[in-house]
N, C-alpha and C positions, 0 to 999 in steps of 0.2 A: 421744320421737317416733321416727319411722322412721329406722333407721340403715343401711339397705340390708342388713339381716340376715335378711330373709325374714319379719319379724314386722310385722303390721299394727297400728298404734297410733292410737287416737282421741285428739285433743287439743282442749282448749278454752282459749282465752286471752282475757283481758280487757284492754282499753286504755282508760284514763281520758282524756277529751278536754275541753279548755277551749274557750271561744268562738272563739278565734283559729284553731283547727284544724278545726272542724266543717264549714266550707264546702268545704275541700279534700277532706275525707273523703267528703262527698256527691258531689263531682265525680268522684272515683275510683269509688266504689261504684255510682253510678247511670250511670256511663260518659257523663259530660257533657263530657269533655275532647275537644279536637280531636286531641291527640297524647299519648302516654304515655312516661315514662322506661323503663318495663318493656317491653322489646322482645318479650317473649313474648305480649303481648296481641294477639290476632288480631281486629281489629274486625269482620271479616266474620262471625265467630262470636258476636258480642255479642247478636244477637237470640235466641240459645239460652239466655241467662242467665234464671234463673227467680226471680220475685218471690213470696215467700210473704206478704209484706206490702209493698205499693207505696205510697210517700208521695204525697199529693195536693198537697203544697206543699214548700217548702224545709224542711230539718230545723229551722232556727232559727225560721221562722214557725210551724211546728207547735208547737214548745216555747212560744213566746210566747202562742199561742192557748190552750193548756192552762193557762198561768199566769193568763190573763185569766178563764178559766172556773173557776178555783180547783180544777182537778183536781189540780194540783201546787202546791207553795209553795216559795219561796226564802227564807223567813223565817229570819234568822240566818246566811244564806250569805254568805261573803266574796266581794268583787267578782271576784277572780282564781281562784275555786274551779272545779273541774271540774263542768260541768253535764251532760255527756253521757258515755256509755260505749259501747264497741263490743266485742261478743263475736265471736270468730273461731273457727269450728269446722272441723276439718281431719282428713284421713286421707291417707296416702300414695297417690300416683297409681296404683300397681300394684294396690291393693286394689280400686278401682273398675274398672280395666281387666280384672281377672280375674273380676269379677262381672257383666260385661255393659256397663259403661261408663255412658253418659249416663242412660238410664232408671233404672238402679239408683241412681245418684247422686241423682237427683231424689227418689226414695222415701226414701233414707237421710237427706237433709237436710230433708225434710218432717218426719220424726220428730225430727231434731235441733232443728228450729224449735219443736216442741211442748215439748222440754226447755228451750229458751230462754225460753219464756213462763213456765214455772215458776221458772226461775232469776231472771228479771227481776222477777216478782211480778205479772204481768198483761199481757195483750196490748195494753192501752191505753197502756202506757208504752213500747211499741216503735214507733220511728219508721220503720224500714225493715228488711227482711230479704230478702237477695238471694243466690242461689247463682251464683257466677261459673263459667261453663263456657267462657270464651273465652281462658283463659290456657294456652298450649301448653307442655307439658313437652318442651323442645327435646332434651335429652339422651336421654330415654326414647324420644322419637319417632325419633331417629336410630338408636338401638340396635335398635328393632323394625322400622324401615322403614315406619312409618305414623304418622299424626298421633295423638298421645295428649294429652289435656287434663287439667289439674289442677283438680279440682272442690273448692270450699270455700265456706263460708257466712259472710256478714257480717251481723251483727245490731246495728243502732245503736239505742240505747235511752236512757231517762232513769233514772238511778239514784235510787230513792226508798226511804225507810223511813217507817213509820208513827210519828208522834209525837203524844203526848197533851199538850194545852195545859190547864193546871190554872187554876182560879180562884185569884186571889191572896188574901193574908191581909187585904187592904184591901177585899174584897168586902163590900157592905152586908149581904147575906144570909149570916149566919154559917154556916148549914148547908151552903152551897155551897163555902166556903173549903177549898181543897186537893182538891176533886173535879174530875173531868174536865169542862172547859168545851167543848172541841172536839178532834177528831182530824184531823190534816192529813197529807198525803203529802209529806214534806219531801225536797227534792232534796239528796242528800249522797253523794258517792262514798266518802268516808272511813268513814261509818257503814254504808254498804251492804256494803263489803268489809272490815269489821273482823274481826280474827282471832277464832276461836271455840275454846272449851275442847275438848280431845280427850277422847274417851270410849273405854272398853274394850268388849269383846264384850257385856257386860251393860248397856251404856248408862251406866255410872257414870263420872264424870270421872277422868281420869288425873292424879295429883298428883306434884309434884316433892318432893324431900327436905324442902324448907322448908314443905311443905303447900300451896303455891300450885298452881293448875291448870296443866297443860301446854297451851299455846295452839297451835292448828293454823292455819297461814296460810290466809287466805280463798281464795287462788288454788288452793291444794292441795285445799280443800273443793270448789271449782268443778270441778276436774279429776275428783275422786272422784264427785261428783253426776252429771256428764255421762256418765262411763263407765258407772255403774250404770244410768242411764236407758236408754242405748243397748243395754246387755246385756238389760235387761228387754223392750225393744222387739223383741228377736229377733236382734240382731247379736252373737251369741256367739262369733264368730270373730275378734274384735278384742281388743287388749290396751290397758290404760291407758297414757297418756303417761308417760314416765319421771318419777319423783319428783325434785324439785330440779333439773331440767334447765333451762338457760337458752337452749337451742337453739330458734330460731324458724324456721319454714318450712323445716325440714330435709327435709321430704317432697319439696319441689321441688328443693332443691339437692343432694340425695344423689347424683343422677346428674351434675348440672352440674359440681360441683367436680372430680370425676375427669376428665371429658371436657375441660373448659376448661383444667385444669392440663396435661393431655397436649398440647393444642393450643398452649398458651403455650410449652412446652418445645420443641415441634417448630418453631414459628416462630422461636424464638431460635436454634436450630441452623441453620435455613435462612438467616437473616439473616447469621449468622457465616460460613457457607459462601459466600454471595453476596458478602460483603465481601472475603473472601479471594480469590475469583475475580476480583473487580473490581481489587484491588490488583495481582494477577498480570498481568492484561491491560494495565493501565496501565504496568507496568514493562516488559513486552515491547514495547509500542508506543513507549515512550521510547527503548528500545535501537534499534529499527528507524529511528526518526527520526534518532538520532545517527549511525547507519551511513549514512543517506542524505546527511547533511550532509558526512560525510567523503569522499563521492564527488567533491565539488567540488575536492578536492585533485588529482584526476586531470588537471584542466585545466593543471596546472603541468608535466605530463609532456611531454617533447620540447622541441626548440629551433627557433626560426624562423630560416631562412636569409635571405641577402641578397635572394633572388628570391621570398620569401614562402612558401616551402615549410617544412613541419615535419619535422624529422628526429628519430627516436627509436631507441633500441637495440632489439634483438630481444626482450630481457627486458621492456622497457617496453611493447612492443606486445602481448606475450603477456598481461602483467598487465592491460592495458587491456581486452582482449577478455574476460578472465575476469570483471572487475568489471562490464562492460557486461551480461553474461549474468545475473550475480547481481542487478544492479539491477532488471532486468525481473521477476525472481522476487520480490524484496523488495517492489516496488511492489504486486504482487498480494497478498502476505502482509499488508502494511500495510492495504490496503483491507478485507481480510477481518477483521482484528483490530479495525478501527474499527467494523465492523458488530457483531462479538461484544461489544465494549465497550458500544455503545448498547443492545443487547439485555440485557446484564447489568445496566446501570443501570436500565432499565425494570423488570426483574424485582426488583431491590433495592427500588425505590420501592413496588412492589406489596406485597412482603412487609412492608416497613416500615409501610405504611398498614394492612395487616391486623393487624400486631402492635399498633399504636397503638389500633386499634378494640377488639381483644381485651383489651388492658391496661385500657382504660376500663371494660369490662364486669367485669373481675376485680380492679379496684384495691382494692375493699373486702376481698376475700379475701386479697390481698397484704398489705394493712395489718394485717389480723388475724394473718397469719403473722409479721410483724415484731413486733407487740405481744406476742403470746402464742404463740411457736413450739412450745412443748411441747404445749400444748392442741390446737393445729391439727394437729400431727404425729400425736397420738393420735387425733384426729377422722378424719384421712385414713387412718390405719392400720385403723381400724374399718371404714371404707367399702370399703377394698380387700380386706377379708376375702372369701374365696370365698362367693359367693351361692348359695343353694339354687335349683335349677332351677325355673322357673315355667312351668306349662303354658300354651301359647300359645292365647289366646282372642281372637278378632277383636273389635276395638273397635267398638261400635255407635254410629252417629251419627244424631242425630235427623233424620227426613225433612224436607227443606226445604219440603214442602207443608203442614207443620203450621202452625197459627196461631201467629204470633210476637207 
């Protein structure tokens, strides 16, 4: 996928889904939630999302109706098996920004949807296909000084394979035994995405030393097929997603990781500085308070005579005057320091709150850094490599007057 290296890569991912997850997927894809964990979703832009196939009922109800009408079959399927699949088609945000934005993205994913129909095996097995246009790429938006949205396509489908049901040996009609009784479209994620033999340039199978065929992972085949389809559709300025890569949604995070890491480091420095200033102010205030308390000792200066008068030496009088003047100055200084201390504490609270909020957003990245520091460091190093200059093209936003 895109590594912030100036190369635009198309990617296709498949996610197998069981019954327990499909309702949440629907709420996310169809934007049925009242709030979202993803803070980049801008609900005001949700009307700009594009359905290439809009569901007329819940995903689960559509599935059950197709089952009742015998369009699909769950014969032989285990109760906990995955009954649904989701294809996610993606390209880095910069690709669409440099090609005109929203209108270009719509055409691109319309063609991607046509590829999805072939991959799935028929449009009738697709429950929903929607292009999300309401997820803001915060890091890229800040870098360019304008709103940039990350366009991608979600296609929820039923994974099916054609299966032949044969007449059994116990069939009364001997001529029918072993022949095809019926053909069903069996729901099966494992059979839909089974690994396939790899072939050479001539279409012949590639064999191992032991003579067994070399198997090509089904998801790698998916990536190849999608890439080839989009190239044939005229998008010859993109590259295939990296082979063997486990990186997901790097197109969105390629800007975020660098920006958020810099922010985290800056906030940590600010908190450390604020804490140091706070400790210094508290120490100064304590010194001033101690000095103030010592002034009470001045009351012991001088002796009271029989007639009620106070007598003191010349040195004691001079000392008393000097301390009185200093007292006035120190009172003013203490008052100022108290104000500074209160301001510093408020500032520290603000920075701490911002730090905690940012830490919440980046905790997965921090966890990844702790778990696999070398992999993450290499990831960051690649991102921070000098980027090729990109010609500035204004981001086109759909006219609000359009039908939504």
